[in-house]
C-alpha positions, 0 to 999 in steps of 0.5 A: 532497487531490484536487489533490495526488493529481491533481499526482502522477498518481494520478487523480481517484478520490482522496478522502482522506489514507488512499489517499495514505498507503496508496500511499506505504507500499506503494511504500516497502515494495516498495522495500525500506523497513523496516516500522518506518520506514514506520510512523514516516513515516506516523505509525502503529504497525507492526502498523496499517501492515502491517495497513491501509496496505501492499498487496502485489500478486502475479502468478499464472498461472491458466488460461494468463492472468497475473493481478495479485492482492492478498492479504488482510492477515494478522491481527497484521501478518505479512508 
């Protein structure tokens, strides 16, 4: 897994397939892919995919600084 992560430029902190699946799912979601298709690609359920594998970051302005935040997934897979 380390060599695959290294080859695609994800760095040396990759220790398992979960990180690769999460990165793939998040990137596909951000590109507009349907949740059902993402779940199919990674071999998981839609509810599990949205709850554990998709991380959407948002920029907020706090105290005059732009901060990148990651909201916690909603129970039941709501996005």
